[in-house]
N, C-alpha and C positions, 0 to 999 in steps of 0.2 A: 819358269826357265826357258829362255831363248836361244837359240843356235841353231844348227843342221846335225842331222842323226851322225854323219858320218865321222865325224869331230871326234879325235881319242880324248882330247880335254872334256869334250861334252858326257864321254861315256864315264871317264873317272868321277866327274860330278854327280853324274845319276848314279852312279854307284854307293857315292858318298851318303847322299840323301837316301836311299832307300835302305842303306846300312844303319843310318841313323832315325830310322822311321819317320822321316819330315816329307808329310805331304805336298806335292808337286803337280803343276801341271807343264807338258813340254810343249813348246810351239815353236817348230821346224820354220824357221822363217824362208828357206828356200822352197818350201812347198807350199805352204800358209801366207807368204808375203808378210810384209811390214808396214805398218800405217805410220804415216809422216807425224801423226800426232805422239805416237809413242816414242818414235825417235827424238823429238824434239823435248819431250819430258824427260829422257834419258840424257840428253846434251844438257838440259839445264840442272841436272844432278850431278855430273861426273865430267861433262864438257867433251866436245867432239875429240879432243886431242887421245883423249883415254880409250875412247870407242872403236876411233879408226884404227884398223890393223894394219900397219904400214908392212907388215913383215909377211903377210899373207899374200897366197900364190894371187889373188884375184887383183891386188893391189900392183903388185909388181908386173904384172901381166899389161897393165894400162898403158897407154901411151904416156911418153913423157910430158906432154902438153896438160893432159890430167891430174897428173902429180904436181905441177908447177902451181906456184901462188894459193895454195891452199888456205882457205878461210872456212869457217863454219857452215854458210851456205855451200859451196861447193863441194864442201866433205861430206854434210848431209843429203846432198844430190846423189854424189857417187855410193853413199850406202842405201841410201833406198832404191837405186839402181840397179846395185850388185850387193844384195844386204851379206852375202859372204867375206864382204870386208869387215863387217864387223866382228870387233874381239869377243871370244865365245869364251864362256857361256856367259850370257847376262842373265842374271836370278834379281826378278823385279819382286820386292819386297813392299812394295808401294810405299813409303815415305821414303825408300832409299833403292838402291841398287847395287850391285856386286858384280865387276867386269872381272873375267877370269877365274879362276878356281884356285883355290889355297885352301885345303882343309883347316888350317887354324882359322883363317878370315870366315870361314862357313861354319864352323863351330862358336864363333865369337857372334855371328849374327842371327843365326838360327838357333843357337841352343838351348832357348829358352822355349821353342818349338816342340823339341820331342818330350 
């Protein structure tokens, strides 16, 4: 699971995983950073539009010029520079990822792992 420790949604997802005895490793990309190759893989699976959290404080605080004419290249550069713009959590299941936390989605995706 990828995100930042202080995120309430991350806390909810972690409680859900722990409550369902699903093993996971937490990667705080504010502390540990995020590799371009990993972000490329996520973008390939779900698209940059899903990953970029335009409602985040970090995104809203960007200069208007940075927010205009967004495309994949620009969005990836922004997310690598400031990973807190990535919607949280990102649960990397290897062959697919889940972005955001919805208990039903987690149950469907990892139910067989319990």
